[in-house]
N, C-alpha and C positions, 0 to 999 in steps of 0.2 A: 745248368746254372750253378755258379759258385754259391755255396750256402754260408753266409756270414752268421756268426753267433749273435744272440740277442744283443740289441744295442748298436749293431753295425748295419749299415745299409747293404742290401744284397748287391752283388756284383754281377752284372749281366755278362754272359759269356759270348765272345765272338766265335761263332760256330766254325768259321773258316780256319781257326787255329787248332781245332780239336781233331786228333787222329781217331779213326774208328778203333774200337777195342780189338785187340789182336793178341796172339801169343807172344809176339816180340815186344809189345809195349806193356805186358803184364809183369809186375815186379814179383818174381817167384818167391824169394825168401824161403820160408819153411814148407812151401807147397809144391816142391819139385815133382813129387810122385803123381799128383793129380794133373798137373800141367802136361807131363809126359803122356799120361793115359789119354787125355782128351786130344792132344795133338796127334798122337799115333792113330787114334780112331778116326778123327776127322780127315786125315790125309791118306787113309787106307781105302782103296776101292773095295776090298773084301772085308766089310765092316762086320763086327760082331753085333748081334741084336740084343745082347744082354743090357738091360737098362742101367743107367748111372745116375746117382743122386749125390749132390753136393750140399753140405750144410755148413753154416758158420754165422757168426755175428754180422751185424751191419758193417759194411766197408771191408769185409774180408775178401771181396773180389768175385763173388758168385756170379753176379750178372755180367761182369766183364768177361769171364770165361765162357759163359753161355753165348754171349754175343760174338766172341772170338770164334767159337765153333761154327756159328751161323755164317760168319764172314767167309770162313774157309769153304763151307759147302756152297755158298752163293758164288764164290769164285770158280767153283767147279761146274757151275750151271745147274746146281741142284736147288730144289725148293724145300722150304722148312716151314712146319707149322709152329706157331709161337703163341703162348699165352703168358701174360703177366697180369698183375692186379689192375692195370689200367685198361685192359681189354675186357670191357664189360659184357660184350655179346660175341664171344668167339663163334666162328662158323663151324660147319660140319667137317669131319675128317676128310682129307683130300688124298686120294690114292697116288697122286703125283709127288707127294712129299717124300724126301729121303729120310727125314727125321722129325720127331715131335719134341719141342723144347718147352718145358713148363717152369717158368721162373717165379720165385717167391711164392711157392705153393701155400705157405702158412697164411697168406693174406687173401686166399680165394674165397669168394662168396659161395653160397650153396649152388647157384647156377653155374659158376665157373668150375666148381668141383665136379659137377655132373658132366660138363663138356670134357674136362681133363680126363675123367675116368673113361669116357667113350673114346677119346683119342688114344689113350693108352691101350685099351683093348684092341682097337682097330689097327694100331701100329704093329702089334705083335701077331695079329692074325688077319692081315690084309687079304682081300679077295684074290689078289694075284699070287698069293703064296709066298711073297717076299716080305719078311718081317722088317719093320723100320726100327731105328734106334730111338729110345726115349731117354732124354737128358732132362733132369729136373733139379730144382734147388729149393731150399727152405732154411729157416733160421735155427732149426733143431734137427736131431736125427729123426728118421722116419717114424720110429716107435713113439716119439713124443709129439708128433704133429696132431693138432686139434682139427682133424679132417674126418670125413666119412670113412668108415672102416675099410671098405673095398679099395678106395684110392690109397689110403695110408699104407695098407699092407703091400700093395703093388709097388709103391715107391721104394720099398725096402727089399725088393726081390733080387736086385743085382749088386753092382759095385756101389759102395757107399764111402764117400770121402768127406772128412771133416777139414775145412779150411781154417787156417790160422791167420789172423790179422797180424800185420807187421808191428813190431814193438816201436816204442818212441825212438829208440836209437836207430832202428832200421829205417824208419820214416825220414829221420834227419839225414842218414847216409844217402838215401835215394834222392832227396832234395838237393843235397850237396853235389852228388854226381851229375844230376841233370843240369844244374846251374853251371857247373864247371864245363860241361859239354857245350853249353851255349856261350861260354866266355863271360858268364855273369857271376858277380860276387854277391853272396848272401851272407851277411854278418850273422853272428849268433843271435843278436837282438831281433833282426828281421825274421829269422826262422822261428824264434820264440813267439813272435807276433802272429805269424802265419799259422802256427800249430795251436795257438790258444784262442784266436779270434775267428777262425774259419773251420769248416768241416774238415775232419782229420783223415778222411779216407784218401788214398793216394790219387784216385781219379780226380777228385776235386782239387787236391793240392797241385797236381800237374797242370790242370786248367788254370789255376790261379797263377802259376809260374809263367804259363804262356801269356796271360794277360799282362803281368808285370813286365815281362821282357819286352812286349810290344809297346806298352805305355812308356817304358824307360827310353826306348829307341826314339819314339815320337817326340818326347820332351827333352831328349839329350841329357838325361839325369841318371844317376846311379840309383839302384833300388834301396830305398831307406823306408823307415816307418812313415815319415812325412809324405813320401811319394805314394805309398799305398793309400794313405788317407786322402791325398789329393785325387787319386784315381777314383776312389769310391765316391767322393763328392762331385766328380765331374760326370758321373753316370746319370 
């Protein structure tokens, strides 16, 4: 769902317009090294079992990249174990998984931390002797996580990458590029409105652009601030 800033009505998202997170629709910016690392690992049949941990502020792209890895593995017919803060009762470790993905570890409850620790240990010492990859994310480096010690230290065992959120200028450039690719004109005033009244992470901004493009086509109007307000009021 698009998240409007306080005072604005939330804009429901037409799910049919949203592309699944992937490496191709991730806007790399200053994060080229981590994207290459993840894409190489996910696409390689002979995968390293060294864990990888991503950290960064909200909207830096952590969840997008974790889901992109999961999409690649699913396309290969592989199964993945996944925990995020919304998974309140994760199940037991499954030997059929090719990887374990632990998203937003900093938000885990005590029960989720226990399961995450068990999954981590089982992934690296599976009964069949084939270690699984562990990919995790959080909002701070592993050493600064407020988690149980045995899980926190394990999250820092392998590769650790800090993700950098795009700057204001980079966000504008991405919006402009995507709009131009659609043949849509976004004035500076419209972009100012989008960047100040809605969630500023790129995923939400791209969803908003999808909605605006669709609504503009339906109403045969150009994208203006009045059109955005009209769309919000029509929901």
